[in-house]
N, C-alpha and C positions, 0 to 999 in steps of 0.2 A: 501626515504620520496618522493611521489608526490604530489605536491600542486596543489587541484584541486578547482575549482571555478566554481559553478553551478548558471546562473543568472536561473531566475524564482524559486529560491530556496524554496520559499514558496508555490509554488503550487503543484498539485497534482503528476506531476513525480518529480519535484524539493525536494520536502520533501522525496517521497518514497528513492531518490537515495541518498540522504542527510543521511536518516537513515540506508539505506544498508552500504554506504562507514562508516558508523561509526561502524559498525562493524568489521572494516579493519583498526583499528587507529594505527597499526604498519606500515602499508603499505602507507596509504594515510593521508595528513591534509588536512581538508576543509577549504579553505578560505571562510569567512564570505560575503555573500551578501545580500544585501538588494535592495527592488524596487526602491528606492529612489535614489539610483547610477545613473540611467538614467537621473536625472533631477539634477545632480551633478556632474560635467566634471570631478571636481578634486578626487571626490570618486571614479568615475568610472576609471580614470587612475589609481589613488592606486590600486585598485582591480587588471586590467590586470596586473599591474606590477608584484605582489605577485604570479601570476599562473604560473605554468607549464604546465598546461591543463585546459582551458575552455568549459564545457559544457552549449551551449548556449538553454535554453529551454524556456526563456521568450517570451510570445507571446500573443495575442489576439486572442481566436477561434471564438468568437461567438460577433455578435451585429447585430442590425438592418439595419442598413448602411454597404453594403460590402467595400465599399470604403475607410471606417474605419480602418477597418479591414486589408487591404493591405497598407495603407499609415503607420497604427501603427506599423507592423512589420518588414514594409521596413527601417523605422526609425532606430528601434532597434539595429538591423543588422549595419547599417551607423553608429551609434554611436560607436558600439562595434569596428567597424574597426579602426574609426579614434583615440578612446583613444589608441588601441595598435599601430597605427600609432605615435601618438605625443609621447608614452612612448619609441618606438623602440623596439617592444618587440616582439617576436614571439612564442607565447604559441601556442600549438595545440588547434586547436577549432574541438570539437566535435558538431554539428549542428543537431537538430531535425527535420526533414522534414516529410512527410508526402507524404504517395499513392496518399493524394489529389493532389497534385503536377499536376498530369496529365489533373484536371479539371480546366475548365476556370473562376475561381470563386475567390474573394479577399484571401480566404486564401490561396488555393492552389495556386494562381500564387504568391504570397509572399514567400511561403516556395521556390517552385523553382529557383523565382529570387533571393532571399537570400542566397540561396546554391551558385548560380554562383557568385555573389559578394563574398562570401567568399573564392571561388576556385582562383579567380583573385586575391583577395589580399595574398592567401597562396605563388602564383605565385611570385609574387612581393617582398614578404617579406623573402623568401626562409623559408617560415614556414610548418606545416603540419595541414592538414584538412581534415575532415571525415564527408561527407554527409550522416547522417543516414534517410535512407526512413523508416519509422515506421509504422506498421499498425495499426490497430485500438487497443488502450489501456483500459484495464480495469483492475480494482482493488477497494481494501478499499480504503473509505474516498474520493473517487471521489466527485466532486460538482455536484450536481444533475441538469440537463438542461443545462449543459456546458461540463464536460469534456466526457462524454460516456453515450450514449443508455443506457447499461446496468447499470451503477450508477441509471439513472432517473429511471428507471424499479423499481432495489431495494426499492430504499427510497420510490416510492409511493406505493410497495407493503408490506411497514412496516408500513405505515402511514397513511391507511385507503384510499387509492385512486385506480384510477384502471388505470393500463397504458393504452396507446394507439400508437399502430404501423402506421408512417406515409408512410413507405416503406418497404415491404418486402422484402429486397435485402438477398443476402450471404454475409456475411461481413467475412473478416480475422482479426483474433483477435491475442494478446498477452497479456500475463498477467504482470502485474506492475514488479513484481519481477523479472520474465525473461528479460523483458527489461532493469532492472537496473543491471542485473548479464551480460547482454551481452554487456551494455555500459563501466561495470567494466573490461572486459576483452579487450575489443577494448583498455583502456587507456593501460592496461600491454602493449598491442602490440604496440601502436604506439610511446611509450615511451622506446620501446626496439629495435626489429626488424623492424618495420614498422614506424620507426623516419624520420619523413620529406615526409610523402606519403602525396597525395592528391587524395582523392577518393570520389566515390560515392557508399553507402553501402547499400543494401538492407536488413533490419534488418528479419528475419525470422520469419513466424508467428506462434503461437500453435496449431490454428484450425480454420476450417471455418465452419460457420454453419449459418442459416437462422434467422432473426433477430425473426419470430415466435417460432424457437425451441427452441432458449437460452428463450423466454419468458415462453414460455410454462412448461419448467425446473424451473424458478425463480418462477412460481404458485405454482410447487408441492413442491417447499421448504417452500413457504408459508403455504401451508394446513397441509403438515406434521410436519414441525417444527416449525413455528411461533406459529400458532394454536393449534398442539397437544403437542410440546415437543420433537417428535421421530427424532431421527437422519436420515437423509434420506440415500437410495443408494449413496454411492459416488465411483463409478466404476472405476475413474481414476483420475490423478492429475488435468484435467482440472476441474473433477466435484469438486475435493476441493478446487480448486482456487474460482470457481463461486460461491460455500457453502459459502467461506469464506468474498468474495466479500459481498454476502448477509448480513450476519451476522452482517457486518460492519454499516450495516444502522439502524438497531434496536437502540430505545432510551432505551438504556441499563438502564438508572435511573429508568426508569419506569416500564420496562418488568419484570425486575429481583429484586429480587429471587421468582423464582417460585414453590409455594407449592405444596407439592404432596399428593395426593388421601391417608389418611390413614383409615386401617380397621382393627377394635377393637373387640376382644369379651372375654372372660373369660381365655382365651389362654394367650394374649397378643395381639398385634398388627401386622399389615403386609401392607406392601410398597411396591409397585413396584417403584421401582428407575429410568429404563431405559429401553428406548425401540430403538431397533436398525436397521438401514438398512445394516450396515457396521461392519466390525469386530474390531480392536483395541486392547486395554489394560486396564484390568481392577487391581483396587489396593485399599486400604485402608491404613489409617494410624491413630495411637491415637497419640493427642498433647496434654500434660501438661499444666497445665492455667498457661496463660502469653507467653505461647512460640509462634513463629512466625514460620512460613514454607511459602516458595516460594521466594519473589523478583526477580523475574525473568521475562522474556516473550518469546514468542515464533512467529517465522514468518509464519508459515504454518499450526500448529498443532489445529486440534479442540479439546476441552477440556471441561470437566463437573466436577465440585466441589458439590456434595452433601453431605451434614451434615446429620448425622444420629443419634447422641445424642450430649449432649452438646450445651455450646454458641460459636457462631463463629463471627468474622468480616473479610470479605473478603473485600480487598480493589483493585482496579485498577487504573491504570493510561496511559494514553495514549503516548506514547515515542515521544520525543518533546514538550509535554505541560505539565503545571504543576497541571492540575486540577484530584483531585483525587474523586474517587465513592466508598463510603463505604456503603455495603450489609450487614444487620444483620439476621442471621438465627439461631433458635434453633429447637433442636432434637424433642423438644415436638411437634413441625408442621415441618416435613421435607420438605426440598427444596432443590434446586439447583441454581448455578449461571454457567452459561456457558462462558469462557473465550474467548474475541476476540483476535483474533490476533496484534501482536505490541502494546499489553497493557501489561506492567509489571503487575504483582498481587501477591499478598500474602495471608494468612489466619492466621486468629490469633484465641486462646484459650481466648477469653472473661469471660469464666466461672469460677466456682469453682471446677469443675470437670474434668476427662479427656475427649477431644473431638474427637468423632471416624467421619472421614471424609472418605466417597468412592470418589475414582477417575477416572474418564474413558477418554482416548484419543484414538485418532484414528487410531493411529500406535504405534508399538512397540517400547520400547525404543532402540536407538541404539549408544550407546557411542561414535562411531566416526562418527557422524551425527546427535548429540542429540538435536538441533534446540531449545539450551538453552541458554540464553543470561540474565547474570545477571546486574541488575540494581533494586535501592532500590525504592520501592512504594514513 
């Protein structure tokens, strides 16, 4: 069991990494971290003492004063080094640096010089260090106007605002799941065959695209999916990742459930349940009164629940949080709820007759890679 501590655990990358490692509880023990530890030397020293590996993510990204960014980030590095030296421990440190290292700005300078300080500490302490030079990271749940321009675009497009392009550069991007997976693999290596290594490691990017191209695709998501409920074309995993990122910024409580158009005549009713630009798998279930299905979550799948007959309650809860969102649907007014990634979910028959539900998911079920993790809502 490898004991891993993540500074900046409550931040964008930290939250995702903490959750990803939570899927591997037989391999990793997550050492709790709070931002307040940097204001309490004793707690910080206890934290470093309990870690086999420290992933240092804590940093300031933006501030009106460039000097504040530099000083803050350098101070965090120095405090962490001081705590490890005071405790005379040498856990392997993975430091999240940035491709902005080469820029002469506060953030980039702090990453470059912070990495050098960690390298010198590792040499003195005979510890290990990996300076990860990370491309631009995007993914669900990022803070708009802070973590990623993609997050800012997604938020604006789902909240009635118009995104603006400041510089239409070509940007190298990595999806948050890929970055977390890379860090997990690196931890395995540095606690195994690469133990004691001191390295600068360039994390590979997933794709390189112009900002305007990204915005154009996100606008197509808004037009087709957000406004019309159509699942857009998703030609590869990068499209799926961008789409899941976009979906995560929707105000779910107010957007769902979406009611479907019902056509009725003397023969009965007709309802179009789904328009797709992709394939996937369609299924249906019957659920007896009071029975519950689900209580699991997915990290990559796009999924839609459509209630055709009966009364249902669909519940969602984001992993790592306590807030539960309830949706009530009735087959007399057919409607659907789409399930976001990293939300555990269930569906309950709250009526007196069998519940009929149609399920669509964007990929065929593979028992060897089901992307299904059980956790009660």
